[in-house]
C-alpha positions in Angstrom: 0.1 0.0 -0.1 1.5 3.3 -1.1 1.5 6.1 1.5 0.8 9.8 0.8 4.0 11.8 0.8 4.4 14.4 3.2 5.5 16.9 0.6 3.8 18.1 -2.4 5.2 17.8 -5.9 5.1 20.5 -8.4 6.0 20.6 -12.0 8.8 22.9 -12.7 9.0 24.9 -16.0 11.8 22.6 -17.2 9.8 19.4 -16.8 11.7 18.5 -13.7 10.1 18.1 -10.2 11.2 20.0 -7.0 10.3 19.4 -3.5 8.3 22.2 -1.7 8.4 21.7 2.1 5.2 21.6 4.1 4.3 24.9 6.0 5.7 25.0 9.6 3.3 24.5 12.3 2.1 27.7 13.9 3.4 27.9 17.7 0.6 28.0 20.2 0.3 31.4 21.9 2.1 31.5 25.2 0.7 33.4 28.4 2.9 36.3 29.3 5.2 35.9 32.3 3.6 36.7 35.6 4.3 40.1 36.9 6.1 39.9 40.2 4.7 42.3 42.8 7.1 43.1 45.7 5.7 43.6 49.2 6.1 46.9 50.9 8.8 45.5 53.0 10.8 44.6 49.9 10.1 47.9 48.3 11.4 49.7 51.4 14.4 47.6 51.5 15.2 48.4 47.9 14.6 52.1 48.3 16.9 52.1 51.3 19.7 50.3 49.4 19.4 52.8 46.5 19.5 55.7 48.8 22.6 54.4 50.5 24.3 53.8 47.2 23.4 57.1 46.0 24.6 59.0 49.1 27.7 57.1 49.0 28.4 57.9 45.3 27.4 61.5 46.0 30.1 61.8 48.8 32.8 60.1 46.8 32.1 62.2 43.7 31.1 65.5 45.4 33.8 67.7 43.8 32.4 66.8 40.3 28.8 66.7 41.5 29.2 70.5 42.7 30.4 71.6 39.3 27.5 69.5 37.5 24.9 70.8 39.8 26.0 74.4 39.3 26.2 73.9 35.5 22.7 72.4 35.7 21.4 75.4 37.6 22.8 77.7 35.0 21.5 75.7 32.2 18.0 75.6 33.8 18.0 79.4 34.1 19.5 80.1 30.6 17.4 77.4 28.7 14.4 79.9 28.0 16.9 82.6 26.6 18.4 79.9 24.3 14.8 78.9 23.2 14.1 82.5 22.2 17.2 82.5 20.0 15.8 79.2 18.2 12.4 80.9 17.7 14.1 83.7 15.9 15.7 81.2 13.5 19.1 80.8 15.0 20.8 77.6 15.8 20.9 76.5 19.5 24.7 76.5 19.6 24.8 80.1 18.2 22.4 81.3 21.1 24.7 79.6 23.6 27.8 81.1 22.2 26.2 84.6 22.0 25.3 84.1 25.9 28.8 83.1 26.7 30.2 86.1 24.8 27.9 88.5 26.7 28.9 86.9 29.9 32.7 87.3 29.0 32.2 90.9 28.2 30.5 91.5 31.5 33.3 89.8 33.3 35.9 91.9 31.3 34.2 95.2 32.2 34.1 94.2 36.0 37.9 93.3 35.8 39.1 96.4 33.8 36.7 99.1 35.2 34.8 98.3 38.4 37.4 96.2 40.3 40.4 98.6 40.1 38.1 101.5 41.2 36.9 99.4 44.2 40.6 98.5 45.1 41.5 102.2 44.9 38.7 103.2 47.2 39.8 100.6 49.7 43.2 101.9 49.5 42.1 105.4 50.1 39.8 104.2 52.9 42.8 102.5 54.7 44.8 105.7 54.6 41.9 107.8 56.0 40.3 105.5 58.5 42.6 106.7 61.4 41.5 110.5 60.7 37.8 109.4 60.5 38.0 107.5 63.9 39.9 110.2 65.5 37.4 112.8 64.5 34.4 110.5 65.7 36.2 109.9 68.9 36.4 113.6 69.5 32.8 114.1 68.6 31.7 111.2 70.9 33.9 111.8 73.9 31.7 114.3 75.7 28.9 111.6 75.5 31.0 109.0 76.5 32.2 110.9 79.6 28.6 111.7 80.5 27.7 108.0 80.3 30.5 107.0 82.4 29.6 109.6 85.0 26.1 108.6 85.1 26.6 104.9 85.3 30.0 104.6 87.1 31.2 102.2 84.4 34.2 102.7 82.2 33.4 101.8 78.6 35.9 99.2 77.4 36.6 100.6 74.0 38.6 103.5 72.6 37.8 104.7 69.0 41.3 106.3 68.8 43.0 102.9 69.5 40.8 101.1 67.1 41.8 103.7 64.5 45.3 102.8 64.8 44.8 99.1 64.4 42.3 99.2 61.5 44.6 100.5 58.8 47.1 97.5 59.3 44.5 95.0 58.0 42.9 97.4 55.6 46.2 97.9 54.0 46.3 94.2 53.0 43.4 94.8 50.6 45.2 97.8 48.9 47.1 97.4 45.6 50.4 97.6 47.6 49.9 94.4 49.5 52.9 92.5 47.7 53.6 90.3 50.8 49.9 89.1 50.9 50.0 88.3 47.3 53.3 86.4 47.7 51.9 84.4 50.5 48.9 83.6 48.6 50.7 82.5 45.6 53.1 80.4 47.8 50.4 78.6 49.5 48.5 77.9 46.2 51.6 76.6 44.5 52.6 74.6 47.6 49.3 72.8 47.5 50.5 71.5 44.0 48.0 69.1 42.5 45.0 70.1 44.6 45.2 73.8 43.4 45.4 72.6 39.7 42.4 70.3 40.2 40.4 73.2 41.6 41.2 75.5 38.6 40.3 72.6 36.2 36.9 72.1 38.1 36.3 75.7 37.7 37.2 75.6 34.0 34.8 72.7 33.5 31.8 74.8 34.6 31.3 76.7 31.3 32.0 73.4 29.4 29.3 71.4 31.4 26.8 74.3 31.1 27.3 74.4 27.2 26.7 70.7 26.8 23.8 70.7 29.1 22.1 73.7 27.4 22.7 72.2 24.0 21.1 68.9 24.9 18.6 70.3 27.5 15.5 69.3 25.6 16.7 65.8 24.9 17.5 65.4 28.7 14.0 66.4 29.6 12.6 64.1 27.0 14.8 61.2 28.2 13.5 61.7 31.8 9.9 62.0 30.7 10.3 58.7 28.8 11.3 56.9 31.9 8.2 58.0 33.9 5.5 55.4 34.3 2.5 56.1 32.1 -0.1 56.3 34.9 1.9 59.0 36.5 2.9 60.9 33.4 0.2 63.4 33.5 0.2 64.2 37.1 4.2 64.5 37.1 4.0 66.9 34.2 1.5 69.0 36.0 3.5 68.9 39.2 6.7 69.6 37.3 5.1 72.5 35.4 4.0 74.3 38.4 7.2 73.9 40.2 9.0 75.2 37.1 6.7 78.2 36.9 7.3 79.2 40.6 10.9 78.5 40.9 12.1 79.7 37.4 10.1 83.1 37.3 11.0 83.6 40.9 14.9 83.1 40.6 15.0 85.0 37.2 12.8 87.8 38.6 15.1 88.1 41.7 18.2 88.2 39.7 16.8 91.0 37.5 15.5 92.9 40.6 18.9 92.5 42.4 20.7 93.9 39.4 18.5 96.9 39.2 18.7 97.5 42.9 22.5 97.2 42.8 22.8 99.9 40.2 20.4 102.0 42.2 22.2 101.9 45.4 25.7 102.2 43.9 24.6 105.4 42.1 22.7 106.8 45.0 25.5 106.2 47.6 28.0 107.8 45.1 26.0 110.7 44.0 23.8 111.5 47.0 25.5 110.2 50.1 29.0 110.6 49.0 30.4 107.9 51.2 33.5 105.8 50.6 33.2 102.3 48.6 29.8 103.3 47.2 30.0 100.9 44.3 31.1 98.0 46.6 28.3 98.8 49.2 25.7 99.2 46.6 26.4 96.0 44.6 26.6 94.1 47.9 23.3 95.4 49.1 21.6 94.9 45.6 22.8 91.3 45.0 22.2 90.2 48.5 18.5 91.0 47.8 18.5 87.4 46.3 18.5 86.4 50.1 15.3 88.1 51.3 15.7 90.8 54.1 19.4 90.4 54.1 20.6 92.9 51.4 19.0 96.1 52.6 20.0 95.4 56.2 23.6 94.7 55.4 23.8 97.6 52.9 22.2 100.1 55.2 24.5 99.1 58.3 27.7 99.3 56.3 26.8 102.5 54.5 25.7 104.2 57.8 28.9 103.3 59.5 31.0 104.7 56.6 29.0 107.9 56.5 29.4 108.1 60.3 33.1 107.8 60.1 33.6 110.2 57.2 31.1 112.9 58.2 29.9 112.3 61.7 26.3 112.8 62.7 25.0 115.2 59.8 22.9 115.1 56.8 24.7 112.3 55.1 23.3 109.7 57.4 19.8 110.9 56.2 21.0 110.7 52.7 21.9 107.0 53.3 18.5 106.4 54.9 16.9 108.1 51.9 18.8 106.1 49.3 17.9 102.8 50.8 14.3 103.9 51.5 14.0 104.9 47.8 15.2 101.4 47.0 12.7 99.8 49.1 10.0 101.9 47.6 11.2 101.0 44.1 11.3 97.4 44.9 8.1 97.1 46.9 5.9 99.2 44.4 7.5 98.9 41.1 10.0 96.1 40.5 8.6 93.2 42.5 4.8 93.6 41.3 6.1 93.9 37.6 8.9 91.6 37.5 8.4 89.0 40.1 4.9 89.2 41.1 3.4 86.6 43.5 5.3 83.7 41.9 6.2 81.9 45.2 3.0 82.1 47.2 4.7 81.6 50.5 3.6 83.5 53.8 6.2 85.8 55.2 6.3 83.7 58.3 7.3 80.6 56.1 9.9 82.5 54.4 11.5 83.6 57.6 11.5 79.9 59.0 12.9 78.7 55.7 15.7 81.2 55.8 16.7 80.4 59.4 16.6 76.6 58.7 18.6 76.9 55.4 21.2 79.0 57.2 21.5 76.7 60.1 21.9 73.8 57.8 24.0 75.0 54.9 25.2 78.6 55.8 24.9 81.2 53.2 24.2 78.7 50.3 21.4 77.3 52.3 19.7 80.8 52.8 20.2 81.3 49.0 18.4 78.0 48.2 15.9 78.1 50.9 13.1 79.9 49.1 13.2 77.9 45.8 13.4 74.7 47.6 10.6 75.7 50.0 8.4 76.7 47.0 8.9 73.4 45.3 8.0 71.5 48.6 4.9 73.7 48.9 3.7 72.5 45.4 4.2 68.9 46.5 2.5 69.3 49.8 -0.4 71.1 48.1 -0.8 68.1 45.8 -0.7 65.6 48.5 -3.3 67.5 50.5 -5.6 67.5 47.4 -5.3 63.8 47.0 -5.7 63.2 50.6 -8.9 65.3 50.5 -10.1 63.4 47.5 -9.5 60.1 49.0 -12.3 57.7 50.3 -10.6 57.9 53.8 -11.2 61.7 54.0 -14.7 61.6 52.3 -16.3 58.9 54.2 -18.4 60.0 57.3 -18.0 58.7 60.7 -20.7 55.9 60.2 
């Protein structure tokens, strides 16, 4: 008995036969691999392990991470400016190079014009401080004698002796401080490799900033692509609100600080006529970035310098007028028009954040306290809304 072949035969055009293989069997569909769900204990252990490894790597690579974080902050602040260059038809690289050229020009002006002027003013102050204090001591001696007579206490300070000591350390800041410069250079060169590494780290800042700015949109897209789909929309909404609060606040603060620095410097130079008007004005203006600190520091230093140079006369009132005008300009013109209510924090919360940031990280903690608190307030508000929309909150007592 003949069996049916397992392959079919077909006549070829040449009259010869060829073998056509039978179709391969279709594999049966397999069920997907089961999803392994971790318990809360396992999740906490994994999160703890990741946190420990991250902190260890952060401690180990902290010198590089500080430069990277600073470059990331600069890229975050400058990205909208580069985007405007792209909107106008220029390439992203051309916009970044234009920004870098502008920053280099500003730095050159500071080094060539402002810094020598400030150094000369410090030199003049170092030569005149003894005369200022002697005149102030002569003015205050009658009041000091009256206070000692009324209280029976001898005041433990003498302005004339202080005036003899101050020029010695102020002279170190003058252009003739060759010994100080030699000591600094000797210490820097003796540190050898460490000094070179610090210079290289500082030189890496513009390089990191350039590449982060160039690829900023790609980095954001990469981060967005790794967010779980079910959390994508809420994450975008929260990130957009944080970005609006932080970016507008920080950029607005920098702009307001620059305007106030110019206003204070010109006012102290033209009206109050004190020594070091550019240095005091710029310090008071740029310290505005840390709320409540800039005006207090500037007013104190300017009042002391006016008191030393002129005594108790109208120059003190001129200093008060300059800083009072700056506060009116900031409160009623600059902040409403440039910054606005972008942070939405209560003044008490601002003060607590500044104190906590200063205790934890010093000046940098005070500088970062307000933006970080603003971001945390957005997250806290989102958590409160979710809590109020949960079944636990909406169910009645029964």
